[in-house]
N, C-alpha and C positions, 0 to 999 in steps of 0.2 A: 593558591598560586604556587607554581613549581619553584623550587630553589633556583633553577637556572634562569627563569624569567625574572625573579627578584634580583638576582645578581646582575643581569643585563640592564634592568631598570636603574640599579644603583650606579652603573658605570656610564650612564647617559645623562645629559643635562635634564633637569626636572621640568621640561617643556613638552609641548605636544609633539614637536619634531623628535625629541629624545625618546618619548614613549613609542613613537612610530618606528624608529630605528631599533629599539630594544625588541619590539614585537617582530620586526622583520628578521632580526638575527635569531630569535627564538624559533620562528617558523622554519628558517633554513636549517637549523639544527634538527628539527623534527623531520624535515624532508630526508635528511641524511640518516638519522638514527632509525626511524620507523618506516622510511621509504613510502610515506603517504602524506596526505593533507589532513591535519587536525583542525576542523572548523571550530574556532574558539572566539570568545569575546572577553575583552578587558575594559572595564569602565572605572573611572575615577569620580567619586562622589564630590559634591560641593564641599562636604565636610565628612570625614570618615575614611575608612579603608577602601582599597580597590575592590572591585567585584571581578571575579574570573570564572567563566562558565564555558563548558564545551557546548557548542550549538548542536541540537538534535537534527537528524536528517530531515525531519518534517519541516524544520525552519529553513534550511538551506536549499531545499528543492524547489522553492517558489520565491521569486523576487518579492511578491506581495507579502508573503508570510515573513520573510526576512526583514523587510522594511517595517512591518507592524511590530515585530518582536523587538527590533532595535529601538523603535519609538517607545514601546512600552517599558523597556529597560531604562531608557533615559528619564521618562516621566516618573516611574515608580521609585527609582533609587536616587532621583535628583542628581543625575550625573553631569559633570562639566566637561568630561573628555571620554570619548569612546574609541576603541580600536578593535577591529575584528578581521579574522581571516576566514575565507571560504573558498571552496572550489567553484570554478566557473567555466562554462563552455563558451569559447569565443570563435566566431566565424573567421577562418584563416584565409580562405580563398574565395575567388569570385563564384565558384561553383557551389558554394555554401557549406563546404566541409568545416566542421567545428573541431577545435582542439581543446583538451582539458588544460586549464591554467589554474593558478592560485592567485587570489586577490587579497590585498591588505588595504583597508581604508581606516584612517585615523582622522577624527574631527573633534572640534571642541566648541564650546559655547561662545567663544570669541571670534568665530569664523575661520580658524585655522583648519586647513584641509590638506591631507596627504594621501596619495594613492600609489600603490605599487602592485604591478602585475608580474608574475613569474612565468617564464616559459619552462615547461616541464618535459622531460623525456621519460618514457615508460618502457619496461621490459614486457615480455610476453605474459607475465603474471599481473600486469597493471601496477607494478611497484615502481616508484620513482627511482630513476637511475641518475638523473642530473637535473639541476635547476639553475636558471639564470634570471637575473633581474632584467625585465624587458624594458626596452626603450619605447615601446608602443604606448600610446596615450589613449585610453578609452574611458569614457565617463559612464560608469555603471549607475551610481546614485549621484545625481548632480550636487555640486557644492551648495547651491542655493537651497536645496531641500534640507540640508543639515541645519542651516541657519533657521529655517522655519520650525523644524522639530525642536531645536533647543530653545527657541524663543516662545513657544506655545505656553500659555498659562493654563495648566491642567487642574481642574477642581478635584477635591478629595474623592468624590464619588467616581469620577472618571479614572483616577489612579487606582481605586479599588477594582474596577473592571479590568484595567490593564494588568494588575497583579494576578487576578483570577485567570486571565488569558495566558500569562506567563507560566503559572502553576500547571495549567492544562498542557501547554506545549512542552514543558520540561519534565512532565511525568509526576507532578505532585508538589505540594508546598515544601516538602522536606528536601527537594532537589534544588531549590533556589534560596538565596539569603532572605532574611526578613528585611523589610524596608527600613 
């Protein structure tokens, strides 16, 4: 985990909403510093340290792959809180034009759920020139879905399959933490 994210987490209340705001502030700093979206995942285990991973393109290019990966991460690492940032194309107009946005979702095993969408401006090189927290409310992954994922009782053999899927998606076992 980066020092800046650790510092932001320490400045927020140790709650799901505090994690959400720390990740939001960290993402906004990345927008400014790197002029891009860094798709990443932060998870808090039931006991033990946070898990912090950059999400591969193969995961974020498909909502099914993203949902399966998030579920696998929750089950393998026995996470009680998750927060992730991803790029997202959102239909802006009636004629179907889509705009690139950034999305942050934070959820926990006690049914807390927070979502933040950023409106982004880009230059001719597709670099972010400005970001604004959007007032728009879209539901990408429904709140009820998170409750189901967190409450599932996953047997050990299914967790092994989930770990194997994660290792494949992230490029090998050395790229992900041990359970």
